[in-house]
A tleap script that builds the chain and sets N, CA, C and O, in Angstrom:
source leaprc.protein.ff14SB
mol = sequence {
  NMET ARG ILE LEU ILE VAL TRP CYS HIE GLY
  GLY ASN TRP GLY HIE VAL SER ARG GLN LEU
  ALA PHE ALA ARG HIE ALA ALA ALA ILE GLY
  ALA GLU VAL LEU TRP ALA VAL PRO ALA SER
  LYS ALA ARG ALA MET ALA ALA VAL ARG ALA
  ARG GLY PHE ARG VAL LEU VAL ARG THR ALA
  ASP GLN ALA PRO PRO PRO GLY ARG PRO ALA
  THR PRO ARG SER TYR ALA ASP ILE LEU ILE
  ARG GLN CGLY
}
set mol.1.N position { 0.848 -1.155 0.000 }
set mol.1.CA position { 0.000 0.000 0.000 }
set mol.1.C position { 0.905 1.232 0.000 }
set mol.1.O position { 1.939 1.256 0.667 }
set mol.2.N position { 0.501 2.253 -0.757 }
set mol.2.CA position { 1.237 3.515 -0.798 }
set mol.2.C position { 0.312 4.632 -0.330 }
set mol.2.O position { -0.853 4.695 -0.721 }
set mol.3.N position { 0.845 5.509 0.511 }
set mol.3.CA position { 0.046 6.597 1.090 }
set mol.3.C position { 0.769 7.907 0.853 }
set mol.3.O position { 1.966 8.023 1.119 }
set mol.4.N position { 0.041 8.894 0.353 }
set mol.4.CA position { 0.565 10.243 0.166 }
set mol.4.C position { -0.094 11.156 1.190 }
set mol.4.O position { -1.321 11.237 1.262 }
set mol.5.N position { 0.719 11.838 1.978 }
set mol.5.CA position { 0.228 12.808 2.957 }
set mol.5.C position { 0.615 14.192 2.461 }
set mol.5.O position { 1.776 14.447 2.144 }
set mol.6.N position { -0.368 15.081 2.396 }
set mol.6.CA position { -0.134 16.421 1.869 }
set mol.6.C position { -0.389 17.444 2.967 }
set mol.6.O position { -1.426 17.412 3.629 }
set mol.7.N position { 0.566 18.354 3.156 }
set mol.7.CA position { 0.421 19.443 4.122 }
set mol.7.C position { 0.603 20.745 3.372 }
set mol.7.O position { 1.712 21.072 2.950 }
set mol.8.N position { -0.476 21.493 3.203 }
set mol.8.CA position { -0.433 22.756 2.454 }
set mol.8.C position { -0.756 23.956 3.317 }
set mol.8.O position { -0.219 25.043 3.102 }
set mol.9.N position { -1.623 23.768 4.284 }
set mol.9.CA position { -2.129 24.906 5.049 }
set mol.9.C position { -1.784 24.745 6.525 }
set mol.9.O position { -1.518 23.641 7.001 }
set mol.10.N position { -1.795 25.829 7.214 }
set mol.10.CA position { -1.528 25.800 8.645 }
set mol.10.C position { -0.092 26.185 8.934 }
set mol.10.O position { 0.816 25.883 8.159 }
set mol.11.N position { 0.100 26.850 10.050 }
set mol.11.CA position { 1.427 27.321 10.379 }
set mol.11.C position { 2.045 26.632 11.579 }
set mol.11.O position { 3.199 26.889 11.920 }
set mol.12.N position { 1.292 25.766 12.216 }
set mol.12.CA position { 1.793 25.102 13.415 }
set mol.12.C position { 1.878 23.604 13.174 }
set mol.12.O position { 1.640 23.137 12.060 }
set mol.13.N position { 2.210 22.866 14.192 }
set mol.13.CA position { 2.440 21.435 14.055 }
set mol.13.C position { 1.226 20.574 14.387 }
set mol.13.O position { 1.352 19.352 14.475 }
set mol.14.N position { 0.060 21.176 14.573 }
set mol.14.CA position { -1.131 20.396 14.928 }
set mol.14.C position { -1.468 19.333 13.895 }
set mol.14.O position { -1.661 18.166 14.238 }
set mol.15.N position { -1.539 19.734 12.632 }
set mol.15.CA position { -1.847 18.778 11.571 }
set mol.15.C position { -0.714 17.768 11.407 }
set mol.15.O position { -0.956 16.568 11.279 }
set mol.16.N position { 0.504 18.253 11.412 }
set mol.16.CA position { 1.652 17.375 11.171 }
set mol.16.C position { 1.784 16.337 12.277 }
set mol.16.O position { 2.092 15.180 11.996 }
set mol.17.N position { 1.561 16.720 13.512 }
set mol.17.CA position { 1.707 15.740 14.597 }
set mol.17.C position { 0.691 14.609 14.449 }
set mol.17.O position { 1.019 13.447 14.689 }
set mol.18.N position { -0.533 14.940 14.057 }
set mol.18.CA position { -1.543 13.891 13.835 }
set mol.18.C position { -1.210 13.070 12.593 }
set mol.18.O position { -1.360 11.848 12.591 }
set mol.19.N position { -0.759 13.745 11.538 }
set mol.19.CA position { -0.385 13.022 10.328 }
set mol.19.C position { 0.821 12.117 10.580 }
set mol.19.O position { 0.903 11.016 10.035 }
set mol.20.N position { 1.743 12.581 11.400 }
set mol.20.CA position { 2.929 11.784 11.708 }
set mol.20.C position { 2.554 10.519 12.478 }
set mol.20.O position { 3.115 9.451 12.231 }
set mol.21.N position { 1.623 10.637 13.394 }
set mol.21.CA position { 1.160 9.452 14.126 }
set mol.21.C position { 0.536 8.447 13.155 }
set mol.21.O position { 0.791 7.246 13.246 }
set mol.22.N position { -0.272 8.940 12.238 }
set mol.22.CA position { -0.879 8.076 11.224 }
set mol.22.C position { 0.195 7.444 10.341 }
set mol.22.O position { 0.143 6.249 10.049 }
set mol.23.N position { 1.174 8.257 9.916 }
set mol.23.CA position { 2.243 7.770 9.044 }
set mol.23.C position { 3.060 6.670 9.727 }
set mol.23.O position { 3.399 5.667 9.099 }
set mol.24.N position { 3.369 6.854 10.992 }
set mol.24.CA position { 4.134 5.833 11.718 }
set mol.24.C position { 3.363 4.526 11.808 }
set mol.24.O position { 3.931 3.448 11.630 }
set mol.25.N position { 2.067 4.624 12.085 }
set mol.25.CA position { 1.241 3.417 12.158 }
set mol.25.C position { 1.177 2.737 10.792 }
set mol.25.O position { 1.330 1.519 10.696 }
set mol.26.N position { 0.954 3.515 9.741 }
set mol.26.CA position { 0.874 2.952 8.389 }
set mol.26.C position { 2.187 2.274 8.000 }
set mol.26.O position { 2.183 1.181 7.432 }
set mol.27.N position { 3.307 2.923 8.306 }
set mol.27.CA position { 4.613 2.332 7.987 }
set mol.27.C position { 4.842 1.043 8.775 }
set mol.27.O position { 5.447 0.096 8.270 }
set mol.28.N position { 4.360 1.016 10.000 }
set mol.28.CA position { 4.535 -0.174 10.841 }
set mol.28.C position { 3.811 -1.391 10.281 }
set mol.28.O position { 4.220 -2.525 10.531 }
set mol.29.N position { 2.743 -1.167 9.529 }
set mol.29.CA position { 2.017 -2.302 8.943 }
set mol.29.C position { 2.413 -2.512 7.480 }
set mol.29.O position { 1.754 -3.247 6.745 }
set mol.30.N position { 3.502 -1.853 7.072 }
set mol.30.CA position { 4.060 -2.128 5.756 }
set mol.30.C position { 3.758 -1.143 4.650 }
set mol.30.O position { 4.143 -1.385 3.506 }
set mol.31.N position { 3.088 -0.048 4.939 }
set mol.31.CA position { 2.771 0.932 3.897 }
set mol.31.C position { 3.993 1.781 3.562 }
set mol.31.O position { 4.834 2.043 4.422 }
set mol.32.N position { 4.082 2.201 2.318 }
set mol.32.CA position { 5.093 3.174 1.897 }
set mol.32.C position { 4.448 4.554 2.030 }
set mol.32.O position { 3.439 4.831 1.380 }
set mol.33.N position { 5.019 5.411 2.862 }
set mol.33.CA position { 4.435 6.716 3.143 }
set mol.33.C position { 5.319 7.807 2.544 }
set mol.33.O position { 6.536 7.806 2.728 }
set mol.34.N position { 4.699 8.727 1.834 }
set mol.34.CA position { 5.385 9.842 1.193 }
set mol.34.C position { 4.647 11.123 1.550 }
set mol.34.O position { 3.416 11.155 1.549 }
set mol.35.N position { 5.395 12.178 1.854 }
set mol.35.CA position { 4.816 13.482 2.175 }
set mol.35.C position { 5.030 14.424 1.000 }
set mol.35.O position { 6.059 14.351 0.327 }
set mol.36.N position { 4.069 15.308 0.746 }
set mol.36.CA position { 4.199 16.348 -0.271 }
set mol.36.C position { 3.836 17.680 0.378 }
set mol.36.O position { 2.783 17.816 1.000 }
set mol.37.N position { 4.724 18.657 0.223 }
set mol.37.CA position { 4.522 19.957 0.858 }
set mol.37.C position { 4.932 21.075 -0.093 }
set mol.37.O position { 5.752 20.854 -0.984 }
set mol.38.N position { 4.371 22.281 0.083 }
set mol.38.CA position { 4.849 23.418 -0.695 }
set mol.38.C position { 6.207 23.872 -0.166 }
set mol.38.O position { 6.598 23.519 0.946 }
set mol.39.N position { 6.912 24.646 -0.961 }
set mol.39.CA position { 8.250 25.110 -0.576 }
set mol.39.C position { 8.239 25.852 0.763 }
set mol.39.O position { 9.210 25.790 1.518 }
set mol.40.N position { 7.156 26.543 1.053 }
set mol.40.CA position { 7.078 27.310 2.303 }
set mol.40.C position { 7.108 26.416 3.543 }
set mol.40.O position { 7.389 26.899 4.639 }
set mol.41.N position { 6.824 25.134 3.387 }
set mol.41.CA position { 6.806 24.198 4.527 }
set mol.41.C position { 8.019 23.274 4.544 }
set mol.41.O position { 8.147 22.449 5.448 }
set mol.42.N position { 8.899 23.394 3.575 }
set mol.42.CA position { 9.998 22.438 3.415 }
set mol.42.C position { 10.909 22.366 4.632 }
set mol.42.O position { 11.278 21.269 5.053 }
set mol.43.N position { 11.275 23.489 5.201 }
set mol.43.CA position { 12.187 23.471 6.360 }
set mol.43.C position { 11.550 22.801 7.566 }
set mol.43.O position { 12.235 22.162 8.364 }
set mol.44.N position { 10.242 22.947 7.697 }
set mol.44.CA position { 9.537 22.341 8.825 }
set mol.44.C position { 9.499 20.823 8.733 }
set mol.44.O position { 9.205 20.149 9.721 }
set mol.45.N position { 9.790 20.287 7.577 }
set mol.45.CA position { 9.713 18.846 7.374 }
set mol.45.C position { 10.953 18.102 7.853 }
set mol.45.O position { 11.030 16.884 7.696 }
set mol.46.N position { 11.919 18.799 8.430 }
set mol.46.CA position { 13.135 18.142 8.929 }
set mol.46.C position { 12.789 17.048 9.942 }
set mol.46.O position { 13.398 15.978 9.930 }
set mol.47.N position { 11.832 17.307 10.802 }
set mol.47.CA position { 11.446 16.313 11.810 }
set mol.47.C position { 10.801 15.090 11.155 }
set mol.47.O position { 10.970 13.967 11.630 }
set mol.48.N position { 10.072 15.308 10.078 }
set mol.48.CA position { 9.448 14.195 9.359 }
set mol.48.C position { 10.530 13.367 8.665 }
set mol.48.O position { 10.514 12.137 8.721 }
set mol.49.N position { 11.461 14.048 8.017 }
set mol.49.CA position { 12.576 13.350 7.358 }
set mol.49.C position { 13.412 12.574 8.382 }
set mol.49.O position { 13.863 11.463 8.108 }
set mol.50.N position { 13.612 13.162 9.550 }
set mol.50.CA position { 14.421 12.514 10.590 }
set mol.50.C position { 13.804 11.190 11.048 }
set mol.50.O position { 14.496 10.326 11.587 }
set mol.51.N position { 12.508 11.046 10.830 }
set mol.51.CA position { 11.834 9.798 11.199 }
set mol.51.C position { 11.790 8.812 10.035 }
set mol.51.O position { 11.116 7.784 10.098 }
set mol.52.N position { 12.525 9.147 8.965 }
set mol.52.CA position { 12.684 8.208 7.860 }
set mol.52.C position { 11.689 8.317 6.728 }
set mol.52.O position { 11.652 7.448 5.857 }
set mol.53.N position { 10.885 9.356 6.719 }
set mol.53.CA position { 9.902 9.505 5.651 }
set mol.53.C position { 10.444 10.382 4.530 }
set mol.53.O position { 11.160 11.352 4.778 }
set mol.54.N position { 10.097 10.032 3.300 }
set mol.54.CA position { 10.463 10.854 2.145 }
set mol.54.C position { 9.526 12.048 2.063 }
set mol.54.O position { 8.335 11.938 2.357 }
set mol.55.N position { 10.079 13.201 1.657 }
set mol.55.CA position { 9.294 14.424 1.519 }
set mol.55.C position { 9.551 15.009 0.140 }
set mol.55.O position { 10.700 15.241 -0.235 }
set mol.56.N position { 8.482 15.247 -0.617 }
set mol.56.CA position { 8.566 15.943 -1.893 }
set mol.56.C position { 8.193 17.399 -1.668 }
set mol.56.O position { 7.233 17.696 -0.958 }
set mol.57.N position { 8.941 18.296 -2.265 }
set mol.57.CA position { 8.691 19.735 -2.086 }
set mol.57.C position { 8.273 20.331 -3.416 }
set mol.57.O position { 8.980 20.209 -4.417 }
set mol.58.N position { 7.139 20.964 -3.415 }
set mol.58.CA position { 6.655 21.658 -4.611 }
set mol.58.C position { 7.296 23.034 -4.625 }
set mol.58.O position { 7.163 23.795 -3.667 }
set mol.59.N position { 7.988 23.355 -5.705 }
set mol.59.CA position { 8.758 24.593 -5.734 }
set mol.59.C position { 8.026 25.773 -6.357 }
set mol.59.O position { 8.470 26.910 -6.202 }
set mol.60.N position { 6.932 25.542 -7.047 }
set mol.60.CA position { 6.220 26.653 -7.686 }
set mol.60.C position { 4.717 26.445 -7.563 }
set mol.60.O position { 4.224 25.318 -7.606 }
set mol.61.N position { 4.008 27.543 -7.411 }
set mol.61.CA position { 2.546 27.472 -7.381 }
set mol.61.C position { 2.015 27.333 -8.799 }
set mol.61.O position { 2.625 27.805 -9.758 }
set mol.62.N position { 0.879 26.685 -8.911 }
set mol.62.CA position { 0.238 26.521 -10.196 }
set mol.62.C position { -0.899 27.515 -10.336 }
set mol.62.O position { -1.542 27.896 -9.358 }
set mol.63.N position { -1.131 27.925 -11.573 }
set mol.63.CA position { -2.308 28.736 -11.866 }
set mol.63.C position { -3.524 27.815 -11.819 }
set mol.63.O position { -3.395 26.608 -12.023 }
set mol.64.N position { -4.706 28.377 -11.550 }
set mol.64.CA position { -5.894 27.518 -11.530 }
set mol.64.C position { -6.138 26.905 -12.907 }
set mol.64.O position { -5.842 27.533 -13.924 }
set mol.65.N position { -6.670 25.696 -12.948 }
set mol.65.CA position { -6.986 25.078 -14.235 }
set mol.65.C position { -8.037 25.900 -14.977 }
set mol.65.O position { -8.792 26.642 -14.349 }
set mol.66.N position { -8.096 25.778 -16.298 }
set mol.66.CA position { -9.113 26.514 -17.065 }
set mol.66.C position { -10.510 26.205 -16.544 }
set mol.66.O position { -10.851 25.056 -16.267 }
set mol.67.N position { -11.294 27.241 -16.422 }
set mol.67.CA position { -12.668 27.071 -15.959 }
set mol.67.C position { -12.827 27.102 -14.452 }
set mol.67.O position { -13.951 27.026 -13.956 }
set mol.68.N position { -11.744 27.211 -13.716 }
set mol.68.CA position { -11.814 27.275 -12.255 }
set mol.68.C position { -11.595 28.718 -11.811 }
set mol.68.O position { -10.834 29.449 -12.445 }
set mol.69.N position { -12.254 29.135 -10.727 }
set mol.69.CA position { -12.065 30.508 -10.241 }
set mol.69.C position { -10.657 30.722 -9.683 }
set mol.69.O position { -10.008 29.782 -9.223 }
set mol.70.N position { -10.199 31.968 -9.733 }
set mol.70.CA position { -8.874 32.304 -9.199 }
set mol.70.C position { -8.824 32.088 -7.693 }
set mol.70.O position { -7.795 31.671 -7.162 }
set mol.71.N position { -9.915 32.364 -7.006 }
set mol.71.CA position { -10.006 32.133 -5.561 }
set mol.71.C position { -10.789 30.846 -5.329 }
set mol.71.O position { -11.930 30.738 -5.778 }
set mol.72.N position { -10.209 29.875 -4.643 }
set mol.72.CA position { -10.930 28.616 -4.437 }
set mol.72.C position { -12.209 28.817 -3.637 }
set mol.72.O position { -12.250 29.600 -2.688 }
set mol.73.N position { -13.241 28.105 -4.034 }
set mol.73.CA position { -14.526 28.181 -3.338 }
set mol.73.C position { -14.775 26.984 -2.447 }
set mol.73.O position { -15.725 26.973 -1.665 }
set mol.74.N position { -13.930 25.983 -2.560 }
set mol.74.CA position { -14.124 24.775 -1.756 }
set mol.74.C position { -12.784 24.061 -1.599 }
set mol.74.O position { -11.796 24.418 -2.241 }
set mol.75.N position { -12.770 23.061 -0.746 }
set mol.75.CA position { -11.556 22.273 -0.574 }
set mol.75.C position { -11.216 21.546 -1.872 }
set mol.75.O position { -10.041 21.361 -2.189 }
set mol.76.N position { -12.232 21.136 -2.620 }
set mol.76.CA position { -11.999 20.476 -3.909 }
set mol.76.C position { -11.247 21.400 -4.863 }
set mol.76.O position { -10.351 20.951 -5.578 }
set mol.77.N position { -11.604 22.693 -4.881 }
set mol.77.CA position { -10.884 23.654 -5.724 }
set mol.77.C position { -9.410 23.740 -5.318 }
set mol.77.O position { -8.532 23.840 -6.176 }
set mol.78.N position { -9.144 23.700 -4.019 }
set mol.78.CA position { -7.766 23.752 -3.545 }
set mol.78.C position { -7.003 22.521 -4.023 }
set mol.78.O position { -5.880 22.644 -4.512 }
set mol.79.N position { -7.595 21.343 -3.889 }
set mol.79.CA position { -6.935 20.108 -4.313 }
set mol.79.C position { -6.688 20.090 -5.826 }
set mol.79.O position { -5.614 19.694 -6.278 }
set mol.80.N position { -7.677 20.517 -6.597 }
set mol.80.CA position { -7.509 20.547 -8.056 }
set mol.80.C position { -6.390 21.485 -8.436 }
set mol.80.O position { -5.589 21.167 -9.314 }
set mol.81.N position { -6.316 22.641 -7.791 }
set mol.81.CA position { -5.279 23.621 -8.118 }
set mol.81.C position { -3.890 23.097 -7.779 }
set mol.81.O position { -2.932 23.379 -8.498 }
set mol.82.N position { -3.773 22.350 -6.708 }
set mol.82.CA position { -2.469 21.861 -6.286 }
set mol.82.C position { -1.973 20.683 -7.096 }
set mol.82.O position { -0.814 20.287 -6.974 }
set mol.83.N position { -2.830 20.124 -7.914 }
set mol.83.CA position { -2.401 19.002 -8.755 }
set mol.83.C position { -2.464 17.752 -7.988 }
set mol.83.O position { -2.143 16.687 -8.515 }
savepdb mol mol.pdb
quit
């Protein structure tokens, strides 16, 4: 099983600490866990990397896809924009 964990929003470790607990459990049962973060969060991922998880860093923001509003109206819009 492969699991992708994405951290895009938030400035504190609340989300990451819960995601890290999930990631450790998933890895313990044999899952391959990968994190994806924007460049603004890359330095904060040192603790995640130190626990043996791979982290992908997105270096550039994407423009919204054609037909989508410039300002997201829902979480789905955010996910679509992030690729």
